[in-house]
C-alpha positions in Angstrom: -69.3 49.1 19.8 -72.9 50.2 20.0 -73.1 49.3 23.7 -69.8 51.1 24.3 -71.2 54.2 22.5 -74.5 54.1 24.5 -72.7 53.8 27.9 -70.3 56.6 26.8 -73.3 58.7 25.9 -75.0 58.0 29.2 -71.9 58.9 31.2 -71.5 62.1 29.3 -75.2 63.1 29.7 -74.8 62.3 33.5 -71.8 64.4 33.9 -73.4 67.2 31.9 -76.5 67.3 34.1 -74.5 66.8 37.3 -72.4 69.9 36.4 -75.5 72.1 35.8 -76.9 70.8 39.2 -73.7 71.7 40.9 -73.7 75.2 39.5 -77.4 75.7 40.3 -77.0 74.5 43.9 -73.8 76.4 44.6 -75.5 79.5 43.3 -77.6 79.4 46.4 -75.5 77.7 49.2 -72.3 78.9 50.8 -69.1 77.4 49.1 -67.3 76.0 52.2 -64.4 74.1 50.5 -62.7 74.0 47.1 -60.2 71.7 45.4 -57.4 74.3 45.9 -58.1 74.4 49.6 -57.6 70.6 49.7 -54.4 70.9 47.8 -53.0 73.6 50.0 -54.0 71.8 53.0 -52.0 68.6 51.8 -49.0 70.7 50.9 -48.9 72.1 54.5 -49.3 68.7 56.1 -46.4 67.3 53.9 -44.1 70.3 54.5 -42.6 69.9 58.0 -41.4 73.5 57.8 -44.9 75.0 57.5 -47.5 75.4 60.2 -50.9 74.1 59.4 -53.5 76.9 59.0 -57.0 76.9 57.6 -58.9 80.1 58.1 -62.1 80.7 56.1 -65.3 82.4 57.2 -68.3 82.6 54.8 -70.1 86.0 54.8 -72.7 87.5 52.6 -71.7 90.3 50.1 -73.5 92.8 52.3 -70.9 92.0 55.0 -68.0 92.9 52.8 -66.9 96.4 52.4 -67.8 97.8 48.8 -64.3 99.0 48.8 -63.0 95.5 48.4 -65.1 94.4 45.5 -64.2 97.7 43.7 -60.5 97.1 44.5 -60.6 93.6 43.0 -62.5 94.8 39.9 -59.9 97.7 39.5 -57.0 95.3 39.9 -58.2 92.1 38.3 -61.1 92.7 35.8 -62.2 96.2 35.1 -64.8 95.0 32.6 -66.4 92.5 35.0 -69.8 94.2 35.1 -69.9 94.4 31.3 -68.6 91.1 29.8 -70.2 87.7 29.8 -67.4 85.9 31.6 -64.7 86.3 28.9 -62.8 89.6 28.2 -61.9 88.9 24.5 -59.8 92.0 24.1 -57.6 90.9 27.1 -57.4 87.4 25.7 -56.3 88.8 22.2 -53.6 91.0 23.9 -52.4 88.1 25.9 -52.0 85.9 22.9 -50.2 88.5 21.0 -47.8 89.3 23.8 -47.2 85.6 24.5 -46.6 85.0 20.7 -44.0 87.9 20.7 -42.1 86.2 23.5 -43.0 88.7 26.3 -43.9 87.7 29.8 -46.5 85.0 29.8 -49.8 86.4 30.9 -53.4 85.4 30.5 -56.8 87.1 29.9 -58.4 85.6 33.0 -61.6 87.4 34.3 -63.0 87.2 37.8 -65.6 84.8 36.5 -62.9 82.5 35.1 -61.1 82.6 38.5 -64.3 81.8 40.3 -65.0 78.9 38.1 -61.4 77.6 38.5 -61.4 78.1 42.3 -64.8 76.5 42.9 -65.0 73.6 40.5 -61.5 72.8 39.3 -57.9 72.4 40.0 -54.8 74.6 39.3 -53.2 74.1 35.9 -52.8 75.4 32.5 -53.5 72.4 30.2 -56.1 72.5 27.5 -58.5 70.2 29.2 -58.5 72.3 32.4 -58.8 75.6 30.5 -61.7 74.1 28.4 -63.5 73.1 31.6 -63.0 76.5 33.1 -64.6 78.0 30.1 -67.5 75.7 30.3 -68.1 76.4 34.0 -67.7 80.1 33.4 -70.4 80.0 30.8 -72.7 78.1 33.3 -72.0 80.5 36.1 -72.6 83.5 33.9 -76.0 82.0 32.8 -77.3 80.8 36.2 -75.6 83.3 38.7 -75.9 87.1 38.8 -72.7 89.3 38.9 -73.4 89.9 42.5 -73.3 86.2 43.3 -70.2 85.6 41.2 -68.4 88.4 43.2 -69.7 87.1 46.5 -68.4 83.5 45.9 -65.1 85.0 44.5 -64.5 87.0 47.6 -65.3 84.1 49.9 -63.1 81.4 48.3 -60.1 83.3 46.8 -56.7 82.4 48.3 -55.5 85.6 50.2 -52.5 84.0 52.1 -51.1 80.7 53.3 -54.1 78.9 54.5 -56.2 82.1 54.4 -59.2 82.1 52.2 -61.9 84.9 51.6 -62.3 88.4 52.6 -63.5 87.9 56.1 -60.5 85.6 57.1 -58.1 88.0 55.3 -59.4 91.1 57.1 -59.3 89.4 60.5 -55.9 88.0 60.0 -54.1 91.0 58.4 -56.0 94.0 59.9 -57.8 92.7 63.0 -61.2 93.8 61.7 -64.3 92.6 59.9 -64.5 92.6 56.2 -67.2 95.1 56.4 -65.0 97.6 58.0 -62.1 97.7 55.5 -61.1 101.1 54.3 -60.1 101.9 50.7 -56.3 101.7 51.3 -56.6 98.3 53.1 -58.9 96.9 50.3 -56.4 98.0 47.8 -53.6 96.2 49.5 -55.5 93.0 49.7 -56.3 93.3 46.0 -52.6 94.0 45.3 -51.4 90.6 46.7 -53.9 88.5 44.8 -51.5 87.5 41.9 -49.2 85.9 44.5 -50.8 85.6 47.9 -48.2 83.1 49.1 -45.4 85.5 48.6 -46.8 88.9 49.6 -48.8 90.1 52.7 -51.0 93.1 52.7 -50.0 93.9 56.3 -46.3 93.9 55.3 -46.3 95.8 51.9 -43.1 96.0 49.9 -42.4 99.0 47.7 -43.7 97.1 44.8 -47.1 96.3 46.6 -47.3 100.1 47.5 -47.0 100.9 43.7 -49.7 98.4 43.0 -51.9 99.8 45.8 -51.6 103.3 44.4 -52.4 102.1 40.8 -55.5 100.2 42.2 -56.7 103.3 44.1 -56.3 105.4 40.9 -58.4 102.7 39.0 -60.9 102.7 41.8 -61.5 106.5 41.5 -61.6 106.3 37.7 -64.1 103.4 37.7 -66.5 105.1 40.2 -69.2 103.4 42.4 -69.6 100.2 40.4 -73.0 98.9 41.8 -73.2 95.1 41.5 -77.1 95.0 41.2 
């Protein structure tokens, strides 16, 4: 029993140190591949009715239009610059609504989504949610808000086989991410809840409503400097 405990402690310590090392390293290097990208690629290969597509181009935050990061903050996480990775008010509201039997929703922040996309796999079980919280804490400790946003905008799924701001801008609008205008940025942010269903270059009436809502929030939130 003692030997088992010692080995278990060593394994736990090793995984703990490895997780910190991974967060520190990826705080400086481009994130070129994520578990979700691998899962989606396998889905494409196994589905004979889908063409294989993998488009992703890492760019620095300076090469992404400020309209886009303001749009995703307005759409996904309006307290991004103020919280420490967790929007407790949103989590409390989500728990209350779910308890009352309303549409199931979460209180996920941009930091949570970045942790999930970079380090973990899709899912809602307690283990995965606990690990998401753990990596969110590490990212908020070791990374700046600018770095979290930079990674988020480079790895987020924005279509079938399309990842990140640069690939999405080129695919949908034929231009660099740096050249996106407010309306285009708001449309890209509008599809993020379901990028495999919606396309920003083919907006439905519902997406147009979301775009208008996001644009209003962008105006209300103002400049939102990341520094």
